[in-house]
mmJSON file of the N, C-alpha and C atoms, coordinates in Angstrom:
{"data_MODEL":{"atom_site":{
"group_PDB":["ATOM","ATOM","ATOM","ATOM","ATOM","ATOM","ATOM","ATOM","ATOM","ATOM","ATOM","ATOM","ATOM","ATOM","ATOM","ATOM","ATOM","ATOM","ATOM","ATOM","ATOM","ATOM","ATOM","ATOM","ATOM","ATOM","ATOM","ATOM","ATOM","ATOM","ATOM","ATOM","ATOM","ATOM","ATOM","ATOM","ATOM","ATOM","ATOM","ATOM","ATOM","ATOM","ATOM","ATOM","ATOM","ATOM","ATOM","ATOM","ATOM","ATOM","ATOM","ATOM","ATOM","ATOM","ATOM","ATOM","ATOM","ATOM","ATOM","ATOM","ATOM","ATOM","ATOM","ATOM","ATOM","ATOM","ATOM","ATOM","ATOM","ATOM","ATOM","ATOM","ATOM","ATOM","ATOM","ATOM","ATOM","ATOM","ATOM","ATOM","ATOM","ATOM","ATOM","ATOM","ATOM","ATOM","ATOM","ATOM","ATOM","ATOM","ATOM","ATOM","ATOM","ATOM","ATOM","ATOM","ATOM","ATOM","ATOM","ATOM","ATOM","ATOM","ATOM","ATOM","ATOM","ATOM","ATOM","ATOM","ATOM","ATOM","ATOM","ATOM","ATOM","ATOM","ATOM","ATOM","ATOM","ATOM","ATOM","ATOM","ATOM","ATOM","ATOM","ATOM","ATOM","ATOM","ATOM","ATOM","ATOM","ATOM","ATOM","ATOM","ATOM","ATOM","ATOM","ATOM","ATOM","ATOM","ATOM","ATOM","ATOM","ATOM","ATOM","ATOM","ATOM","ATOM","ATOM","ATOM","ATOM","ATOM","ATOM","ATOM","ATOM","ATOM","ATOM","ATOM","ATOM","ATOM","ATOM","ATOM","ATOM","ATOM","ATOM","ATOM","ATOM","ATOM","ATOM","ATOM","ATOM","ATOM","ATOM","ATOM","ATOM","ATOM","ATOM","ATOM","ATOM","ATOM","ATOM","ATOM","ATOM","ATOM","ATOM","ATOM","ATOM","ATOM","ATOM","ATOM","ATOM","ATOM","ATOM","ATOM","ATOM","ATOM","ATOM","ATOM","ATOM","ATOM","ATOM","ATOM","ATOM","ATOM","ATOM","ATOM","ATOM","ATOM","ATOM","ATOM","ATOM","ATOM","ATOM","ATOM","ATOM","ATOM","ATOM","ATOM","ATOM","ATOM","ATOM","ATOM","ATOM","ATOM"],
"id":[1,2,3,4,5,6,7,8,9,10,11,12,13,14,15,16,17,18,19,20,21,22,23,24,25,26,27,28,29,30,31,32,33,34,35,36,37,38,39,40,41,42,43,44,45,46,47,48,49,50,51,52,53,54,55,56,57,58,59,60,61,62,63,64,65,66,67,68,69,70,71,72,73,74,75,76,77,78,79,80,81,82,83,84,85,86,87,88,89,90,91,92,93,94,95,96,97,98,99,100,101,102,103,104,105,106,107,108,109,110,111,112,113,114,115,116,117,118,119,120,121,122,123,124,125,126,127,128,129,130,131,132,133,134,135,136,137,138,139,140,141,142,143,144,145,146,147,148,149,150,151,152,153,154,155,156,157,158,159,160,161,162,163,164,165,166,167,168,169,170,171,172,173,174,175,176,177,178,179,180,181,182,183,184,185,186,187,188,189,190,191,192,193,194,195,196,197,198,199,200,201,202,203,204,205,206,207,208,209,210,211,212,213,214,215,216,217,218,219,220,221,222],
"type_symbol":["N","C","C","N","C","C","N","C","C","N","C","C","N","C","C","N","C","C","N","C","C","N","C","C","N","C","C","N","C","C","N","C","C","N","C","C","N","C","C","N","C","C","N","C","C","N","C","C","N","C","C","N","C","C","N","C","C","N","C","C","N","C","C","N","C","C","N","C","C","N","C","C","N","C","C","N","C","C","N","C","C","N","C","C","N","C","C","N","C","C","N","C","C","N","C","C","N","C","C","N","C","C","N","C","C","N","C","C","N","C","C","N","C","C","N","C","C","N","C","C","N","C","C","N","C","C","N","C","C","N","C","C","N","C","C","N","C","C","N","C","C","N","C","C","N","C","C","N","C","C","N","C","C","N","C","C","N","C","C","N","C","C","N","C","C","N","C","C","N","C","C","N","C","C","N","C","C","N","C","C","N","C","C","N","C","C","N","C","C","N","C","C","N","C","C","N","C","C","N","C","C","N","C","C","N","C","C","N","C","C","N","C","C","N","C","C","N","C","C","N","C","C"],
"label_atom_id":["N","CA","C","N","CA","C","N","CA","C","N","CA","C","N","CA","C","N","CA","C","N","CA","C","N","CA","C","N","CA","C","N","CA","C","N","CA","C","N","CA","C","N","CA","C","N","CA","C","N","CA","C","N","CA","C","N","CA","C","N","CA","C","N","CA","C","N","CA","C","N","CA","C","N","CA","C","N","CA","C","N","CA","C","N","CA","C","N","CA","C","N","CA","C","N","CA","C","N","CA","C","N","CA","C","N","CA","C","N","CA","C","N","CA","C","N","CA","C","N","CA","C","N","CA","C","N","CA","C","N","CA","C","N","CA","C","N","CA","C","N","CA","C","N","CA","C","N","CA","C","N","CA","C","N","CA","C","N","CA","C","N","CA","C","N","CA","C","N","CA","C","N","CA","C","N","CA","C","N","CA","C","N","CA","C","N","CA","C","N","CA","C","N","CA","C","N","CA","C","N","CA","C","N","CA","C","N","CA","C","N","CA","C","N","CA","C","N","CA","C","N","CA","C","N","CA","C","N","CA","C","N","CA","C","N","CA","C","N","CA","C","N","CA","C","N","CA","C","N","CA","C","N","CA","C","N","CA","C"],
"label_alt_id":[null,null,null,null,null,null,null,null,null,null,null,null,null,null,null,null,null,null,null,null,null,null,null,null,null,null,null,null,null,null,null,null,null,null,null,null,null,null,null,null,null,null,null,null,null,null,null,null,null,null,null,null,null,null,null,null,null,null,null,null,null,null,null,null,null,null,null,null,null,null,null,null,null,null,null,null,null,null,null,null,null,null,null,null,null,null,null,null,null,null,null,null,null,null,null,null,null,null,null,null,null,null,null,null,null,null,null,null,null,null,null,null,null,null,null,null,null,null,null,null,null,null,null,null,null,null,null,null,null,null,null,null,null,null,null,null,null,null,null,null,null,null,null,null,null,null,null,null,null,null,null,null,null,null,null,null,null,null,null,null,null,null,null,null,null,null,null,null,null,null,null,null,null,null,null,null,null,null,null,null,null,null,null,null,null,null,null,null,null,null,null,null,null,null,null,null,null,null,null,null,null,null,null,null,null,null,null,null,null,null,null,null,null,null,null,null,null,null,null,null,null,null],
"label_comp_id":["MET","MET","MET","PRO","PRO","PRO","ASN","ASN","ASN","GLY","GLY","GLY","THR","THR","THR","VAL","VAL","VAL","LYS","LYS","LYS","GLU","GLU","GLU","TYR","TYR","TYR","ASP","ASP","ASP","LEU","LEU","LEU","PRO","PRO","PRO","MET","MET","MET","VAL","VAL","VAL","SER","SER","SER","ILE","ILE","ILE","THR","THR","THR","GLY","GLY","GLY","ASN","ASN","ASN","SER","SER","SER","ILE","ILE","ILE","GLU","GLU","GLU","ASP","ASP","ASP","PHE","PHE","PHE","ILE","ILE","ILE","ASN","ASN","ASN","TRP","TRP","TRP","TYR","TYR","TYR","ASN","ASN","ASN","GLY","GLY","GLY","LYS","LYS","LYS","GLU","GLU","GLU","ASN","ASN","ASN","GLY","GLY","GLY","THR","THR","THR","ILE","ILE","ILE","THR","THR","THR","THR","THR","THR","SER","SER","SER","PHE","PHE","PHE","TYR","TYR","TYR","LYS","LYS","LYS","MET","MET","MET","LYS","LYS","LYS","LYS","LYS","LYS","SER","SER","SER","PHE","PHE","PHE","ASN","ASN","ASN","LEU","LEU","LEU","GLY","GLY","GLY","PRO","PRO","PRO","PHE","PHE","PHE","LEU","LEU","LEU","ASN","ASN","ASN","ARG","ARG","ARG","TYR","TYR","TYR","ASP","ASP","ASP","TYR","TYR","TYR","ILE","ILE","ILE","ILE","ILE","ILE","PHE","PHE","PHE","SER","SER","SER","LYS","LYS","LYS","ILE","ILE","ILE","ASP","ASP","ASP","SER","SER","SER","PHE","PHE","PHE","GLU","GLU","GLU","VAL","VAL","VAL","MET","MET","MET","ASP","ASP","ASP","TYR","TYR","TYR","TYR","TYR","TYR","LYS","LYS","LYS"],
"label_asym_id":["A","A","A","A","A","A","A","A","A","A","A","A","A","A","A","A","A","A","A","A","A","A","A","A","A","A","A","A","A","A","A","A","A","A","A","A","A","A","A","A","A","A","A","A","A","A","A","A","A","A","A","A","A","A","A","A","A","A","A","A","A","A","A","A","A","A","A","A","A","A","A","A","A","A","A","A","A","A","A","A","A","A","A","A","A","A","A","A","A","A","A","A","A","A","A","A","A","A","A","A","A","A","A","A","A","A","A","A","A","A","A","A","A","A","A","A","A","A","A","A","A","A","A","A","A","A","A","A","A","A","A","A","A","A","A","A","A","A","A","A","A","A","A","A","A","A","A","A","A","A","A","A","A","A","A","A","A","A","A","A","A","A","A","A","A","A","A","A","A","A","A","A","A","A","A","A","A","A","A","A","A","A","A","A","A","A","A","A","A","A","A","A","A","A","A","A","A","A","A","A","A","A","A","A","A","A","A","A","A","A","A","A","A","A","A","A","A","A","A","A","A","A"],
"label_entity_id":["1","1","1","1","1","1","1","1","1","1","1","1","1","1","1","1","1","1","1","1","1","1","1","1","1","1","1","1","1","1","1","1","1","1","1","1","1","1","1","1","1","1","1","1","1","1","1","1","1","1","1","1","1","1","1","1","1","1","1","1","1","1","1","1","1","1","1","1","1","1","1","1","1","1","1","1","1","1","1","1","1","1","1","1","1","1","1","1","1","1","1","1","1","1","1","1","1","1","1","1","1","1","1","1","1","1","1","1","1","1","1","1","1","1","1","1","1","1","1","1","1","1","1","1","1","1","1","1","1","1","1","1","1","1","1","1","1","1","1","1","1","1","1","1","1","1","1","1","1","1","1","1","1","1","1","1","1","1","1","1","1","1","1","1","1","1","1","1","1","1","1","1","1","1","1","1","1","1","1","1","1","1","1","1","1","1","1","1","1","1","1","1","1","1","1","1","1","1","1","1","1","1","1","1","1","1","1","1","1","1","1","1","1","1","1","1","1","1","1","1","1","1"],
"label_seq_id":[1,1,1,2,2,2,3,3,3,4,4,4,5,5,5,6,6,6,7,7,7,8,8,8,9,9,9,10,10,10,11,11,11,12,12,12,13,13,13,14,14,14,15,15,15,16,16,16,17,17,17,18,18,18,19,19,19,20,20,20,21,21,21,22,22,22,23,23,23,24,24,24,25,25,25,26,26,26,27,27,27,28,28,28,29,29,29,30,30,30,31,31,31,32,32,32,33,33,33,34,34,34,35,35,35,36,36,36,37,37,37,38,38,38,39,39,39,40,40,40,41,41,41,42,42,42,43,43,43,44,44,44,45,45,45,46,46,46,47,47,47,48,48,48,49,49,49,50,50,50,51,51,51,52,52,52,53,53,53,54,54,54,55,55,55,56,56,56,57,57,57,58,58,58,59,59,59,60,60,60,61,61,61,62,62,62,63,63,63,64,64,64,65,65,65,66,66,66,67,67,67,68,68,68,69,69,69,70,70,70,71,71,71,72,72,72,73,73,73,74,74,74],
"pdbx_PDB_ins_code":[null,null,null,null,null,null,null,null,null,null,null,null,null,null,null,null,null,null,null,null,null,null,null,null,null,null,null,null,null,null,null,null,null,null,null,null,null,null,null,null,null,null,null,null,null,null,null,null,null,null,null,null,null,null,null,null,null,null,null,null,null,null,null,null,null,null,null,null,null,null,null,null,null,null,null,null,null,null,null,null,null,null,null,null,null,null,null,null,null,null,null,null,null,null,null,null,null,null,null,null,null,null,null,null,null,null,null,null,null,null,null,null,null,null,null,null,null,null,null,null,null,null,null,null,null,null,null,null,null,null,null,null,null,null,null,null,null,null,null,null,null,null,null,null,null,null,null,null,null,null,null,null,null,null,null,null,null,null,null,null,null,null,null,null,null,null,null,null,null,null,null,null,null,null,null,null,null,null,null,null,null,null,null,null,null,null,null,null,null,null,null,null,null,null,null,null,null,null,null,null,null,null,null,null,null,null,null,null,null,null,null,null,null,null,null,null,null,null,null,null,null,null],
"Cartn_x":[2.918,4.224,4.845,6.139,6.808,6.426,6.159,5.843,4.358,3.597,2.171,1.298,1.894,1.118,0.349,-0.915,-1.754,-2.179,-1.976,-2.375,-3.514,-4.446,-5.564,-5.739,-5.954,-6.12,-7.371,-8.056,-9.237,-8.841,-8.655,-8.151,-9.122,-9.158,-9.947,-9.245,-9.995,-9.41,-8.427,-8.802,-7.967,-7.941,-6.782,-6.649,-5.556,-5.745,-4.701,-3.695,-4.015,-3.133,-2.277,-2.393,-1.606,-2.379,-1.802,-2.423,-3.768,-3.754,-4.916,-4.49,-5.455,-5.148,-4.277,-4.642,-3.894,-2.44,-2.206,-0.85,-0.041,-0.659,0.043,0.411,-0.527,-0.26,0.806,0.767,1.809,3.182,3.248,4.524,4.98,4.071,4.41,4.928,4.205,4.614,5.925,6.1,7.349,8.53,8.322,9.394,9.723,8.687,8.882,9.648,9.374,10.048,11.287,11.649,12.9,12.837,11.669,11.582,11.45,11.126,11.057,12.072,12.899,13.952,13.596,12.572,12.183,11.693,12.29,11.971,10.767,10.175,9.012,7.938,6.709,5.572,5.08,4.99,4.588,3.073,2.418,0.959,0.537,-0.173,-0.642,-1.871,-1.843,-2.986,-3.902,-5.184,-6.143,-7.009,-6.63,-7.405,-6.501,-7.091,-6.377,-5.148,-5.343,-4.217,-3.748,-4.678,-4.297,-3.657,-2.533,-1.883,-0.978,-0.91,0.021,-0.585,0.257,-0.2,-0.425,0.457,0.36,0.901,0.411,0.942,1.094,2.165,2.434,2.812,2.46,2.99,3.926,5.069,5.991,5.924,5.433,5.275,6.523,7.246,8.511,8.242,8.714,8.448,8.827,10.008,10.491,9.7,8.871,8.078,6.664,6.293,4.945,4.898,4.055,3.856,2.811,1.73,0.663,-0.231,-1.096,-2.09,-3.364,-4.448,-5.765,-6.456,-7.151,-7.922,-9.383,-10.204,-11.645,-12.381,-13.117,-13.914,-15.327,-15.882,-17.189,-18.134,-19.424,-20.459,-20.365,-20.769,-20.78,-21.923],
"Cartn_y":[8.549,8.895,9.93,9.986,10.854,12.332,12.835,14.257,14.544,13.543,13.735,13.498,13.188,12.922,11.622,11.656,10.472,10.162,8.937,8.492,7.498,7.533,6.605,5.995,4.68,3.956,3.099,2.987,2.135,0.924,-0.216,-1.418,-2.573,-3.478,-4.695,-5.601,-6.493,-7.417,-8.378,-8.917,-9.877,-9.491,-9.591,-9.269,-10.132,-10.541,-11.316,-10.401,-9.116,-8.185,-7.344,-7.507,-6.716,-5.529,-4.855,-3.71,-4.058,-5.09,-5.434,-5.376,-5.412,-5.45,-6.672,-7.805,-9.04,-8.896,-8.287,-8.093,-7.18,-6.089,-5.144,-5.796,-6.487,-7.13,-8.215,-8.972,-9.983,-9.331,-8.213,-7.491,-6.982,-6.35,-5.779,-6.864,-7.963,-9.05,-9.668,-9.833,-10.378,-9.471,-8.18,-7.215,-7.232,-7.287,-7.288,-8.525,-9.698,-10.92,-11.272,-10.434,-10.596,-11.473,-11.984,-12.822,-12.004,-10.73,-9.811,-8.707,-8.42,-7.419,-6.065,-5.994,-4.72,-3.779,-2.592,-1.662,-0.78,-0.943,-0.127,-0.984,-0.477,-1.108,-0.129,-0.572,0.285,0.212,1.339,1.426,2.189,1.515,2.155,3.0,4.256,5.153,5.012,4.99,4.847,6.094,7.179,8.417,9.575,10.625,11.847,11.56,10.741,10.37,11.516,12.409,13.533,13.032,13.606,13.192,11.968,11.397,10.306,8.948,8.02,6.649,5.949,6.205,5.608,6.58,6.431,7.171,6.189,6.331,5.413,6.172,5.604,6.008,4.895,5.257,4.283,4.426,3.39,3.407,2.78,3.56,3.134,2.444,1.211,0.41,1.137,1.724,2.359,3.613,4.124,5.327,5.0,3.722,3.327,3.275,4.097,4.103,3.065,3.04,2.062,2.103,1.114,1.158,0.503,0.856,0.385,-0.189,-1.286,-1.899,-1.875,-1.263,-1.194,-1.952,-2.958,-3.728,-3.151,-2.816,-2.186,-2.89,-2.594,-3.205,-2.716,-3.554,-3.181,-2.258],
"Cartn_z":[9.349,8.848,9.79,9.855,10.823,10.72,9.523,9.393,9.57,9.979,10.224,9.008,7.874,6.675,6.835,6.476,6.505,5.082,4.652,3.321,3.482,2.55,2.591,1.203,1.17,-0.087,-0.008,-1.114,-1.213,-2.039,-1.368,-2.029,-1.844,-2.816,-2.625,-1.615,-1.009,-0.039,-0.708,-1.871,-2.589,-4.06,-4.668,-6.09,-6.697,-7.938,-8.607,-9.308,-9.43,-10.137,-9.197,-7.911,-6.963,-6.426,-5.461,-4.792,-4.161,-3.367,-2.559,-1.095,-0.211,1.229,1.526,0.947,1.163,0.71,-0.463,-0.973,-0.053,0.392,1.26,2.593,3.202,4.491,4.339,3.256,3.018,2.874,2.137,2.009,3.379,4.12,5.424,6.375,6.486,7.376,6.916,5.607,5.085,5.355,5.235,5.526,7.013,7.829,9.278,9.75,9.164,9.625,8.81,7.819,7.094,5.856,5.492,4.299,3.016,3.13,1.988,2.229,1.223,1.401,0.805,-0.044,-0.646,0.446,0.528,1.618,1.31,0.125,-0.227,-0.874,-0.8,-1.473,-2.528,-3.751,-4.876,-5.033,-4.767,-4.808,-6.057,-6.956,-8.187,-7.889,-8.352,-8.188,-9.399,-9.154,-10.254,-10.411,-9.766,-9.843,-10.256,-10.76,-11.121,-11.996,-13.02,-13.875,-14.765,-15.126,-15.978,-17.263,-17.658,-18.9,-18.736,-17.541,-17.26,-17.617,-17.991,-18.207,-16.873,-15.91,-14.575,-13.538,-12.32,-11.169,-10.023,-9.247,-8.15,-6.882,-5.744,-4.447,-4.015,-3.476,-2.921,-1.404,-0.756,0.693,1.302,2.078,2.669,4.006,4.138,5.335,6.62,6.649,7.881,8.258,7.347,7.621,8.086,8.069,8.489,10.009,10.575,12.021,12.407,11.671,11.87,10.638,10.511,9.45,9.941,9.303,9.703,8.474,8.656,7.574,7.997,7.155,7.429,6.334,6.72,5.783,5.825,4.679,4.666,3.72,3.895,3.075,1.632,0.712,-0.711,-1.009],
"occupancy":[1.0,1.0,1.0,1.0,1.0,1.0,1.0,1.0,1.0,1.0,1.0,1.0,1.0,1.0,1.0,1.0,1.0,1.0,1.0,1.0,1.0,1.0,1.0,1.0,1.0,1.0,1.0,1.0,1.0,1.0,1.0,1.0,1.0,1.0,1.0,1.0,1.0,1.0,1.0,1.0,1.0,1.0,1.0,1.0,1.0,1.0,1.0,1.0,1.0,1.0,1.0,1.0,1.0,1.0,1.0,1.0,1.0,1.0,1.0,1.0,1.0,1.0,1.0,1.0,1.0,1.0,1.0,1.0,1.0,1.0,1.0,1.0,1.0,1.0,1.0,1.0,1.0,1.0,1.0,1.0,1.0,1.0,1.0,1.0,1.0,1.0,1.0,1.0,1.0,1.0,1.0,1.0,1.0,1.0,1.0,1.0,1.0,1.0,1.0,1.0,1.0,1.0,1.0,1.0,1.0,1.0,1.0,1.0,1.0,1.0,1.0,1.0,1.0,1.0,1.0,1.0,1.0,1.0,1.0,1.0,1.0,1.0,1.0,1.0,1.0,1.0,1.0,1.0,1.0,1.0,1.0,1.0,1.0,1.0,1.0,1.0,1.0,1.0,1.0,1.0,1.0,1.0,1.0,1.0,1.0,1.0,1.0,1.0,1.0,1.0,1.0,1.0,1.0,1.0,1.0,1.0,1.0,1.0,1.0,1.0,1.0,1.0,1.0,1.0,1.0,1.0,1.0,1.0,1.0,1.0,1.0,1.0,1.0,1.0,1.0,1.0,1.0,1.0,1.0,1.0,1.0,1.0,1.0,1.0,1.0,1.0,1.0,1.0,1.0,1.0,1.0,1.0,1.0,1.0,1.0,1.0,1.0,1.0,1.0,1.0,1.0,1.0,1.0,1.0,1.0,1.0,1.0,1.0,1.0,1.0,1.0,1.0,1.0,1.0,1.0,1.0,1.0,1.0,1.0,1.0,1.0,1.0],
"B_iso_or_equiv":[0.0,0.0,0.0,0.0,0.0,0.0,0.0,0.0,0.0,0.0,0.0,0.0,0.0,0.0,0.0,0.0,0.0,0.0,0.0,0.0,0.0,0.0,0.0,0.0,0.0,0.0,0.0,0.0,0.0,0.0,0.0,0.0,0.0,0.0,0.0,0.0,0.0,0.0,0.0,0.0,0.0,0.0,0.0,0.0,0.0,0.0,0.0,0.0,0.0,0.0,0.0,0.0,0.0,0.0,0.0,0.0,0.0,0.0,0.0,0.0,0.0,0.0,0.0,0.0,0.0,0.0,0.0,0.0,0.0,0.0,0.0,0.0,0.0,0.0,0.0,0.0,0.0,0.0,0.0,0.0,0.0,0.0,0.0,0.0,0.0,0.0,0.0,0.0,0.0,0.0,0.0,0.0,0.0,0.0,0.0,0.0,0.0,0.0,0.0,0.0,0.0,0.0,0.0,0.0,0.0,0.0,0.0,0.0,0.0,0.0,0.0,0.0,0.0,0.0,0.0,0.0,0.0,0.0,0.0,0.0,0.0,0.0,0.0,0.0,0.0,0.0,0.0,0.0,0.0,0.0,0.0,0.0,0.0,0.0,0.0,0.0,0.0,0.0,0.0,0.0,0.0,0.0,0.0,0.0,0.0,0.0,0.0,0.0,0.0,0.0,0.0,0.0,0.0,0.0,0.0,0.0,0.0,0.0,0.0,0.0,0.0,0.0,0.0,0.0,0.0,0.0,0.0,0.0,0.0,0.0,0.0,0.0,0.0,0.0,0.0,0.0,0.0,0.0,0.0,0.0,0.0,0.0,0.0,0.0,0.0,0.0,0.0,0.0,0.0,0.0,0.0,0.0,0.0,0.0,0.0,0.0,0.0,0.0,0.0,0.0,0.0,0.0,0.0,0.0,0.0,0.0,0.0,0.0,0.0,0.0,0.0,0.0,0.0,0.0,0.0,0.0,0.0,0.0,0.0,0.0,0.0,0.0],
"pdbx_formal_charge":[null,null,null,null,null,null,null,null,null,null,null,null,null,null,null,null,null,null,null,null,null,null,null,null,null,null,null,null,null,null,null,null,null,null,null,null,null,null,null,null,null,null,null,null,null,null,null,null,null,null,null,null,null,null,null,null,null,null,null,null,null,null,null,null,null,null,null,null,null,null,null,null,null,null,null,null,null,null,null,null,null,null,null,null,null,null,null,null,null,null,null,null,null,null,null,null,null,null,null,null,null,null,null,null,null,null,null,null,null,null,null,null,null,null,null,null,null,null,null,null,null,null,null,null,null,null,null,null,null,null,null,null,null,null,null,null,null,null,null,null,null,null,null,null,null,null,null,null,null,null,null,null,null,null,null,null,null,null,null,null,null,null,null,null,null,null,null,null,null,null,null,null,null,null,null,null,null,null,null,null,null,null,null,null,null,null,null,null,null,null,null,null,null,null,null,null,null,null,null,null,null,null,null,null,null,null,null,null,null,null,null,null,null,null,null,null,null,null,null,null,null,null],
"auth_seq_id":[1,1,1,2,2,2,3,3,3,4,4,4,5,5,5,6,6,6,7,7,7,8,8,8,9,9,9,10,10,10,11,11,11,12,12,12,13,13,13,14,14,14,15,15,15,16,16,16,17,17,17,18,18,18,19,19,19,20,20,20,21,21,21,22,22,22,23,23,23,24,24,24,25,25,25,26,26,26,27,27,27,28,28,28,29,29,29,30,30,30,31,31,31,32,32,32,33,33,33,34,34,34,35,35,35,36,36,36,37,37,37,38,38,38,39,39,39,40,40,40,41,41,41,42,42,42,43,43,43,44,44,44,45,45,45,46,46,46,47,47,47,48,48,48,49,49,49,50,50,50,51,51,51,52,52,52,53,53,53,54,54,54,55,55,55,56,56,56,57,57,57,58,58,58,59,59,59,60,60,60,61,61,61,62,62,62,63,63,63,64,64,64,65,65,65,66,66,66,67,67,67,68,68,68,69,69,69,70,70,70,71,71,71,72,72,72,73,73,73,74,74,74],
"auth_comp_id":["MET","MET","MET","PRO","PRO","PRO","ASN","ASN","ASN","GLY","GLY","GLY","THR","THR","THR","VAL","VAL","VAL","LYS","LYS","LYS","GLU","GLU","GLU","TYR","TYR","TYR","ASP","ASP","ASP","LEU","LEU","LEU","PRO","PRO","PRO","MET","MET","MET","VAL","VAL","VAL","SER","SER","SER","ILE","ILE","ILE","THR","THR","THR","GLY","GLY","GLY","ASN","ASN","ASN","SER","SER","SER","ILE","ILE","ILE","GLU","GLU","GLU","ASP","ASP","ASP","PHE","PHE","PHE","ILE","ILE","ILE","ASN","ASN","ASN","TRP","TRP","TRP","TYR","TYR","TYR","ASN","ASN","ASN","GLY","GLY","GLY","LYS","LYS","LYS","GLU","GLU","GLU","ASN","ASN","ASN","GLY","GLY","GLY","THR","THR","THR","ILE","ILE","ILE","THR","THR","THR","THR","THR","THR","SER","SER","SER","PHE","PHE","PHE","TYR","TYR","TYR","LYS","LYS","LYS","MET","MET","MET","LYS","LYS","LYS","LYS","LYS","LYS","SER","SER","SER","PHE","PHE","PHE","ASN","ASN","ASN","LEU","LEU","LEU","GLY","GLY","GLY","PRO","PRO","PRO","PHE","PHE","PHE","LEU","LEU","LEU","ASN","ASN","ASN","ARG","ARG","ARG","TYR","TYR","TYR","ASP","ASP","ASP","TYR","TYR","TYR","ILE","ILE","ILE","ILE","ILE","ILE","PHE","PHE","PHE","SER","SER","SER","LYS","LYS","LYS","ILE","ILE","ILE","ASP","ASP","ASP","SER","SER","SER","PHE","PHE","PHE","GLU","GLU","GLU","VAL","VAL","VAL","MET","MET","MET","ASP","ASP","ASP","TYR","TYR","TYR","TYR","TYR","TYR","LYS","LYS","LYS"],
"auth_asym_id":["A","A","A","A","A","A","A","A","A","A","A","A","A","A","A","A","A","A","A","A","A","A","A","A","A","A","A","A","A","A","A","A","A","A","A","A","A","A","A","A","A","A","A","A","A","A","A","A","A","A","A","A","A","A","A","A","A","A","A","A","A","A","A","A","A","A","A","A","A","A","A","A","A","A","A","A","A","A","A","A","A","A","A","A","A","A","A","A","A","A","A","A","A","A","A","A","A","A","A","A","A","A","A","A","A","A","A","A","A","A","A","A","A","A","A","A","A","A","A","A","A","A","A","A","A","A","A","A","A","A","A","A","A","A","A","A","A","A","A","A","A","A","A","A","A","A","A","A","A","A","A","A","A","A","A","A","A","A","A","A","A","A","A","A","A","A","A","A","A","A","A","A","A","A","A","A","A","A","A","A","A","A","A","A","A","A","A","A","A","A","A","A","A","A","A","A","A","A","A","A","A","A","A","A","A","A","A","A","A","A","A","A","A","A","A","A","A","A","A","A","A","A"],
"auth_atom_id":["N","CA","C","N","CA","C","N","CA","C","N","CA","C","N","CA","C","N","CA","C","N","CA","C","N","CA","C","N","CA","C","N","CA","C","N","CA","C","N","CA","C","N","CA","C","N","CA","C","N","CA","C","N","CA","C","N","CA","C","N","CA","C","N","CA","C","N","CA","C","N","CA","C","N","CA","C","N","CA","C","N","CA","C","N","CA","C","N","CA","C","N","CA","C","N","CA","C","N","CA","C","N","CA","C","N","CA","C","N","CA","C","N","CA","C","N","CA","C","N","CA","C","N","CA","C","N","CA","C","N","CA","C","N","CA","C","N","CA","C","N","CA","C","N","CA","C","N","CA","C","N","CA","C","N","CA","C","N","CA","C","N","CA","C","N","CA","C","N","CA","C","N","CA","C","N","CA","C","N","CA","C","N","CA","C","N","CA","C","N","CA","C","N","CA","C","N","CA","C","N","CA","C","N","CA","C","N","CA","C","N","CA","C","N","CA","C","N","CA","C","N","CA","C","N","CA","C","N","CA","C","N","CA","C","N","CA","C","N","CA","C","N","CA","C","N","CA","C","N","CA","C","N","CA","C","N","CA","C"],
"pdbx_PDB_model_num":[1,1,1,1,1,1,1,1,1,1,1,1,1,1,1,1,1,1,1,1,1,1,1,1,1,1,1,1,1,1,1,1,1,1,1,1,1,1,1,1,1,1,1,1,1,1,1,1,1,1,1,1,1,1,1,1,1,1,1,1,1,1,1,1,1,1,1,1,1,1,1,1,1,1,1,1,1,1,1,1,1,1,1,1,1,1,1,1,1,1,1,1,1,1,1,1,1,1,1,1,1,1,1,1,1,1,1,1,1,1,1,1,1,1,1,1,1,1,1,1,1,1,1,1,1,1,1,1,1,1,1,1,1,1,1,1,1,1,1,1,1,1,1,1,1,1,1,1,1,1,1,1,1,1,1,1,1,1,1,1,1,1,1,1,1,1,1,1,1,1,1,1,1,1,1,1,1,1,1,1,1,1,1,1,1,1,1,1,1,1,1,1,1,1,1,1,1,1,1,1,1,1,1,1,1,1,1,1,1,1,1,1,1,1,1,1,1,1,1,1,1,1]
}}}
C-alpha cells in the first residue's frame, strides 16, 4: 500500500462462501481487465470480533501495489 502498510490474510484456496484466494484473484483479474467494476474487495475478518457481529477490511484496487500467495502444508 502507498503508505507502507502491509496487510496479511489467511484464506483457503477455494471456498463456496467467498473470501478465498480464488475469489480474490478472480476479483483482481476482473478489475484489471475491466470485467468487474467494483473498486474494492470486501474481506471478512474472523478474528478479534469483540462485541461486533462482523468486521470487514475493504481492499481498494488502486492501492494494491502487489500481493503474494503462499501455499503451505496442512
